[in-house]
C-alpha positions as CSV (number, residue, x, y, z in Angstrom):
1,M,40.7,139.5,179.5
2,S,41.4,137.0,176.7
3,A,40.8,133.3,176.7
4,L,43.2,131.2,178.6
5,A,45.2,129.3,175.9
6,R,48.9,128.6,175.4
7,P,50.2,130.9,172.6
8,T,52.1,129.4,169.7
9,H,54.5,132.3,169.5
10,G,56.4,133.8,172.4
11,R,56.5,130.8,174.6
12,V,59.7,129.5,176.2
13,L,58.9,126.1,177.6
14,G,55.3,125.2,177.6
15,G,53.6,128.6,177.1
16,V,52.0,128.6,180.5
17,C,53.5,131.8,181.8
18,A,52.9,133.5,178.4
19,A,49.2,132.4,178.6
20,L,48.8,133.6,182.1
21,A,50.5,136.9,181.3
22,R,48.2,137.4,178.3
23,R,45.2,136.6,180.4
24,F,46.0,139.1,183.2
25,G,47.4,141.8,180.9
26,T,51.1,141.8,182.0
27,S,54.3,140.9,180.2
28,A,55.5,137.3,179.9
29,T,58.8,138.2,181.4
30,T,57.0,139.6,184.5
31,M,55.0,136.4,184.8
32,R,58.2,134.3,184.5
33,V,59.9,136.3,187.2
34,I,56.9,135.8,189.5
35,F,56.9,132.1,188.8
36,L,60.7,131.8,189.5
37,L,60.3,133.8,192.8
38,S,57.4,131.6,193.8
39,C,59.6,128.6,193.4
40,L,61.6,129.8,196.4
41,L,58.5,129.2,198.6
42,P,57.3,125.8,199.6
43,G,54.5,124.4,197.5
44,P,53.5,122.5,194.3
45,Q,54.6,125.1,191.8
46,F,56.2,122.7,189.4
47,V,53.3,120.3,189.6
48,L,50.9,123.1,188.9
49,Y,52.9,124.3,185.9
50,I,52.9,120.8,184.4
51,A,49.2,120.4,185.1
52,L,48.5,123.7,183.3
53,W,50.8,122.7,180.5
54,V,48.7,119.5,180.0
55,L,45.2,121.1,180.6
56,L,45.5,124.4,178.8
57,P,44.8,124.1,175.1
58,S,47.3,125.3,172.6
59,E,46.2,128.5,170.8
60,D,45.8,126.9,167.4
61,R,43.6,124.1,168.9
62,A,41.6,126.6,170.9
63,N,40.8,128.6,167.7
64,A,39.9,125.5,165.8
65,A,37.4,124.5,168.5
66,W,35.5,127.8,168.2
């Protein structure tokens, strides 16, 4: 598993789904479909997405820190 950081390439909105897909070894499209399907269920999906967008470092910043 790779480090959890938002990629600079291949992201659509904030890069959260692409980062999670890279972390768990699946495609970004699959992760986006899972997220969209989860939005049909009640819960704080959008709040969680925004929180991850803010909290996850961007890939270029994560590499600079190490």
